[in-house]
N, C-alpha and C positions, 0 to 999 in steps of 0.2 A: 913236683911232688909225686913220689912214687907210692903207688897204692897196691896193697896186697888184698885180693879177695880171698877170704879165709872161711872154709867150712870146718866147723868144729864137731866132732862126734865125741861129746864129753863122756858118754857112758861106755865107750869102747866097743860098740857093736861091730864096727869094721874089722877091727883086729880080732874079735871073737870069730869071725868067718874065715880067718887065715890070711887076711890081706895085710901087707906091711904098710906102716905109715911112718913118717909123713910122706906126702906126695906132692911135688912142686912142678908147675908147668901145665899148660893147657892140655897138651896131648896125654900126658901121664894121668892127669885128673880125669879127663874124658874116658881114657881106658879103664880106669878104676871104677868109674860110675857104670860102665857097661858090664864089666866083670861082676860087680856087687849086685846089679839089678837082675842078673841072670841067676846069681846064687840065692837072692832074697827078693823076688819080685813084689812082695807086698809090703817091704819096708820103706818108710818115708825117707830114710837116709839117702837112698839112691836118687830120688827126685830132688832132694836138696842139693846134692853134688851137681847134677845137671843144672840146676838153677845158678849155682855158683859159677859154672862155665858160661852160661848165658849172660850173666852179669859182668863177668870178664870181657866178653866180647863186645858188649855194649860200651864199656869204659875204654877199650882199646880203640874203638872207632872215634871216640871223643878226645882221648889224650894220648894215643899212640902206644905201639906195643912196647916200647922201652920203658914206659912209666907204669904199666900194669902187669901184675901176674896173679896166678891163682894156685891155691894149696889147700890140702886136706890134712888135718891133724886129728889125732884120736887120743881119747883119755883112758879111763878105767871104770869098770863096773862098780868099784868101791868109791863112794862119794868122798872119802877122806883123801884119797890119792888121785882123784880125777883131775883136779886143776893142776896139780904138780906134773902129772904126765902130759897134760896139754901143754904147759909152759916149756917142758923139756923138748918136746917135738917143735914147738914154735921157735925156740932158740936155734935148732938145726936149720929150719927153714930161713930164718933171718941171716944165718951165716952165708947162705947161697944167694938170697935176695934181700938186700938191706932196704926194707920198705920204710917209708916215713909214716904212713897211717894204714889202718886196717879196715876193710869193709867186711863186717862179720855177717855170716850167713848161717842160719840154723833151721832146725825143723821142729822147734818147740821150746817151751820155757826152760826145761831141764839143761839144754845145751847152752841157753843164754846166760845161765848162771856163772859160766866161765868168763863173761865179759870182764868183770872186775879184775880177775887174774891177768887177763891179757893186756888190760890197760897199764899194767905195771911195765910192759915191754914197749908198746907202742900205742898211740892214741886210736881209739875206735871212732871213726867218724860216722858210721851208719850200721844199723842192725836190721837185717832183712829176714823175716821169717817166712818159711815156705809152708803153705797150707795146701795139703793134697785134696783135690776136689774129686768126688766120686759120685756116680748116680747109683744109688743104693735101692735095691728092692727090699721086700720084707726079710728074705733069707740073708741078704748081704748085711742088713741092719742088725739082725740078730747075731750074726758072726762077728761083726765089729764090736757090738755091745759085750759079747763074751770075751773078746781079746782085751779090751780095755778094763773090764771088771777083773779078769784074772790078773792083769798088770797091777791094778789099784789094790788088790788084796795081797799078792805075794811079794811085791817089791817093797823093801823096808823104807824107801824114800817116801812113799805114798801111804803105806799101810797104817802108819801112826795116826793119819788123818781120817782114812776111810773106815778103819776098824777101831782104832784105839779111842778116839774122841767120842764117836757115837756109843761105843760100848760103855765108856765112863759115864756119860749123860744117862744112858738107860740104867746103869748100876745105881746112880744116885736117886733117880726117879723111883725105881723099885724099893730102894731103902726107905724112902719117904713113905711109900704106900704101905710097906710091910709094918713099919713102927708107928705110922700115923703121927710123924713128928713135924710140927710146923716149921721148926728151924731148918730141917733138911729141905722141905719144900721152898722155904724163902731163899736159901742159898742157890738151890737149882734155878729158881726164877731169876735171881740177880744174875747168876752166870749166863743164862740164856739171853737176858737183856742186854748184858755187855757184848755177848757175841753178835747179836743182831745190830748193836750200835757200831761195833767194829766193821761189820759187813757194809753198813750204810756208808761209813767214811770211805771205805775201800771203793764202793760203787760209785760214789759222786767224785772220786779222785782227790778227796781231802787227805787220805792216807798217803798218796804218792807225794803230795805237796809237803806234808809234815816229814815224810822220810827224806825227801831230797834237802829239806831245810835243816833238819836236825840229825842227819845220818852220822855226823861226828860226835853226837852227844847222845849215846844210847839210853842213859838213865833219864835225861830230860825228856827224850822221846816218849818212854813209857809213862812218866809222870804227866806229860802233857795229854796222852790219851785218856788216863784215869780222870784227870781234871775236866777234860771235855765231856767225858761220861757224866760226871757228877753234875755239870752245869746243865747239861741236856735233860737229865732225869728230873732235876729241880724245876726247870721251866715246864717239863711235861706235867709234873705234879701239880703245878699251880693251875694249868689249864684245866685239870681234872678237880681243882677245888681242895687239894690236899697239900699239907706243908709238914711232912714227916722228916725232912732234911733241915736241920737248924741253919740259920742264915749265915752264921760264922763259918760253917763248913764251906758254903758257897764263896764267901770272901777268901777263904784259904785257897780254894781250888782255883780261883781266879789269879792268884798271886805266886803260888808255889812253883808253877813251871818256869817263870821268869828267874826266880831265886835259884832253882836248880841249874838253870842256864848259865847264870853268873858264876856260881861255885864250880861247875864242871869246866867251864871255859877258863877260869883262873887256874885250876889245877892242871889243865892241858897246856896253857900257854904262859901262865904266870902274870897275865895281864887281866885287870878288871874290865869287863865290858859294860860300860855306862849305858849303852842302849837298852840293856836288860833292866836297868834301874828304872829309867823312864818308862819303858813299856810295862813293867810290873806295876809301877805306881799309877799309871793311867788306867789299867784294867782294875786294879783295887779300887781306885776313887770312883770309877764309873759304877761298879757295883755297890759302893758305899753310899754315894750321894744320888746318882741318877736313877738306878734300878728301883729303889723304893718309891720314887715319884711315879715311874711308869706303872708299877704293879698296883699302887694304891690310887692312881688317877687323881692326884692332888690338884689344886688350883694353880693359876698362872703365876701368882707371887711366890708359892713355894717351889714351883718348877724353875723359875728364874733364879731364885736363891740357891737351888741345888746345882744349877749350871754354873753359877758365879763360884760357888765353893769349889766345884770341880776344876774350873779353870785356874782359880787361884792356887789350889793344891799342886796342880801340874807345873804352874809357874815357879812355885817355891822349889820343887823337886829339881826342875831344869836349872835354876840358879845354883842350887847346892851341887849338882853334878858339874857344872862349869867351874865353880870354885875348887872342887876336889880335883878335877882334871889339871887345872893350873898348878894346884899345890903339889901333885905328884910329878909334874914335869920338871920341877925345879930340883 
């Protein structure tokens, strides 16, 4: 297996300093790292290039020099053209060194956005992010803060989040204050509630799981997030002793993601995914039969009855699915 250790400068900082890319081979890459760090000693790109050389040497010691090589490719400051420029330079590298897999090296999330594009050419077996460690005093911390604050405010890639979103929320809040409109305040509260819910999913890794599971089904992904939000808010309101969300909305929220998954999967592949039928039915019947028993703390007989109805309903759905499968195969 031939491995290419690849450092990707997606935003084109290296080319902006007048250095030509792509660069292939240990000596050439090391020479580029030295020249670049002399030109920009405070830039993390140089440290990441040195890290790529170090990873190359470690892999050579394990797999041999004939099976490992290292390269640097550069993109563009325009996000719309960055991946295209990276792929163009990667193709030049692969004509000289036909690697089987790529060991991706970066200095941050912005460069790692190119992984999906690179995987169209060769599999990416690993992603290594270089984190520059510094001993910061007060003055150094202020300087670093000003650098990243300037970057966050001026670069369009980050400005929409650091300036646009807070400004919009502040606008809505001031609008509600100026006109004393309860509807505006309600919309703002729901928006903030949804954002905090989304951040919670992201923090606990649930978002990553959903993204990996449903990355081919964008509409289903969005519907699933909204449905989860409704279910969580409903349960939270029950804890607080309120029920301002009708129960039928909870039933719909529990089933709509599976329906969307089946429809979107059928439109994409032309095949009906029966697993979505069983999953949607199981979720719906759980909230229809079991959830009221849990919420109202009913007796043992009613609980067993609800469990029996739930199991019987799932059994009927499974039988129907099996019949449909056999009928469609003929």
